[in-house]
C-alpha positions as CSV (number, residue, x, y, z in Angstrom):
1,X,-17.8,7.7,-5.2
2,X,-20.7,6.8,-2.9
3,X,-20.2,7.0,0.8
4,X,-21.8,3.6,1.4
5,X,-22.8,0.6,-0.6
6,X,-25.8,-1.8,-0.5
7,X,-25.1,-5.5,-0.8
8,X,-27.1,-8.7,-0.4
9,X,-26.1,-12.0,1.1
10,X,-27.5,-15.5,1.2
11,X,-27.4,-17.4,4.5
12,X,-27.3,-21.0,3.3
13,X,-28.7,-23.3,6.0
14,X,-29.5,-27.0,6.5
15,X,-30.7,-29.5,9.1
16,X,-28.7,-32.7,9.2
17,X,-30.5,-36.0,9.8
18,X,-29.6,-35.8,13.5
19,X,-31.4,-32.5,13.7
20,X,-28.2,-30.4,13.9
21,X,-28.7,-27.0,12.3
22,X,-25.8,-25.7,10.2
23,X,-24.9,-22.7,8.1
24,X,-22.6,-22.7,5.0
25,X,-19.8,-20.2,4.9
26,X,-17.2,-19.5,2.2
27,X,-13.8,-17.9,2.4
28,X,-13.3,-14.4,0.9
29,X,-11.1,-14.2,-2.1
30,X,-8.7,-11.6,-0.8
31,X,-8.1,-12.4,2.9
32,X,-9.4,-16.0,3.2
33,X,-11.6,-15.1,6.2
34,X,-15.0,-16.8,6.6
35,X,-18.0,-14.9,5.2
36,X,-21.4,-15.6,3.7
37,X,-21.9,-15.6,0.0
38,X,-22.6,-12.0,-0.8
39,X,-22.4,-9.3,-3.5
40,X,-23.8,-6.2,-5.0
41,X,-27.5,-5.9,-5.9
42,X,-28.1,-6.6,-9.6
43,X,-30.1,-4.5,-12.0
44,X,-33.4,-6.0,-12.9
45,X,-33.2,-8.7,-10.2
46,X,-35.0,-8.9,-6.9
47,X,-32.5,-8.6,-4.1
48,X,-33.2,-12.2,-2.9
49,X,-32.7,-13.5,-6.4
50,X,-29.3,-11.8,-6.5
51,X,-28.4,-13.4,-3.2
52,X,-29.4,-16.8,-4.6
53,X,-27.1,-16.2,-7.6
54,X,-24.2,-15.3,-5.2
55,X,-24.8,-18.5,-3.2
56,X,-24.5,-20.5,-6.4
57,X,-21.5,-18.7,-7.8
58,X,-19.5,-18.4,-4.5
59,X,-20.5,-21.6,-2.7
60,X,-22.1,-23.9,-5.3
61,X,-25.3,-23.9,-3.2
62,X,-28.7,-24.6,-4.8
63,X,-31.9,-24.4,-2.8
64,X,-34.9,-22.3,-1.8
65,X,-34.2,-18.6,-1.0
66,X,-36.4,-16.6,1.3
67,X,-37.8,-13.2,0.2
68,X,-37.7,-11.7,3.7
69,X,-34.5,-10.2,5.1
70,X,-33.5,-12.2,8.2
71,X,-31.1,-9.5,9.4
72,X,-28.4,-7.1,8.2
73,X,-24.9,-6.0,9.1
74,X,-22.3,-3.6,7.9
75,X,-18.6,-4.0,7.0
76,X,-15.8,-2.1,5.3
77,X,-15.1,-3.3,1.8
78,X,-11.6,-2.7,0.5
79,X,-11.8,-1.3,-3.0
80,X,-9.3,-1.7,-5.8
81,X,-7.9,1.7,-5.2
82,X,-7.1,0.8,-1.6
83,X,-9.9,2.9,-0.1
84,X,-12.7,1.5,2.1
85,X,-16.4,1.6,1.4
86,X,-18.9,1.0,4.2
87,X,-21.4,-1.6,3.0
88,X,-24.7,-2.5,4.5
89,X,-25.6,-6.1,3.7
90,X,-29.2,-7.5,3.8
91,X,-29.2,-11.3,4.6
92,X,-31.7,-13.7,3.1
93,X,-32.1,-17.3,4.4
94,X,-31.6,-20.1,1.9
95,X,-32.4,-23.8,2.6
96,X,-29.8,-25.7,0.7
97,X,-31.0,-28.7,-1.4
98,X,-27.7,-29.6,-2.8
99,X,-24.1,-28.5,-3.3
100,X,-22.7,-28.5,-6.8
101,X,-19.3,-30.2,-7.3
102,X,-18.3,-27.7,-10.0
103,X,-19.2,-24.1,-9.4
104,X,-17.9,-20.8,-10.7
105,X,-15.6,-19.7,-7.8
106,X,-14.5,-23.2,-6.6
107,X,-10.8,-22.5,-7.3
108,X,-10.9,-19.1,-5.4
109,X,-12.8,-20.1,-2.3
110,X,-13.3,-22.9,0.3
111,X,-16.8,-23.7,1.6
112,X,-17.6,-25.4,4.9
113,X,-20.7,-26.1,7.1
114,X,-20.6,-24.7,10.6
115,X,-22.9,-24.6,13.6
116,X,-24.2,-21.1,13.9
117,X,-22.2,-20.6,17.1
118,X,-19.0,-21.8,15.4
119,X,-19.7,-19.6,12.4
120,X,-20.3,-16.6,14.7
121,X,-16.8,-17.0,16.2
122,X,-15.2,-16.9,12.7
123,X,-16.7,-13.7,11.3
124,X,-15.4,-10.2,11.9
125,X,-18.7,-8.3,11.9
126,X,-20.3,-7.9,15.3
127,X,-23.9,-7.7,13.9
128,X,-23.4,-10.7,11.7
129,X,-22.0,-12.7,14.7
130,X,-25.1,-11.7,16.7
131,X,-27.4,-12.8,13.9
132,X,-25.6,-16.2,13.7
133,X,-25.7,-16.6,17.5
134,X,-29.5,-15.9,17.4
135,X,-29.9,-18.9,15.2
136,X,-28.0,-21.2,17.6
137,X,-31.1,-21.8,19.8
138,X,-34.1,-23.2,18.1
139,X,-33.6,-21.8,14.6
140,X,-37.1,-23.0,13.5
141,X,-38.6,-20.8,16.1
142,X,-37.1,-17.6,14.7
143,X,-40.1,-15.7,13.2
144,X,-38.5,-15.1,9.7
145,X,-37.1,-18.7,9.5
146,X,-40.5,-20.2,10.7
147,X,-42.4,-18.2,8.0
148,X,-39.9,-19.1,5.4
149,X,-40.1,-22.8,6.3
150,X,-43.9,-22.7,6.0
151,X,-43.6,-21.2,2.6
152,X,-40.9,-23.4,1.1
C-alpha cells in the first residue's frame, strides 16, 4: 500500500451579476462535510481533465477548467479497510458555465455556492481554508486566476 496518494480537485467558481465571487462545494459521501469535487488522477487523462470530470460527476458543474494548479492541500482519506492514506490534492480553477439538473452523484451529495470566506470556515483542511481565504479579496487579481481568465 502506498504511503501517500495523489489526487486532483476542481475549484468551481463564478461571479454573480452583482460581482459577488463564489465557489461551489459538495458534501462528501461518507461524512457529509463540505469539500471540493475531487478524486484520483486518471490513466491517460491530463490532471486538469480528470478534475473537470470530477466536477461534472460530483457537482454537475460544466465550464472551463484551468491547466495551472491554483494551490494544493493534504488530507487523510479513510480507506475501505479502515486505515488512513495521506493524500496530496492539486487544485485546478474552473469557471462554471452551468449546473446540470441531473448528474451522476446527485443522490449521494448536496452542492451549494459559498463565498470563499464562508467555504473556508466549512472545510477541515488548513491549507485548503487558506487557499479559499486568499480568494476572498480580489480573486481576479490572483496571478493564476488572472492568467486563467485571460485564457478562457
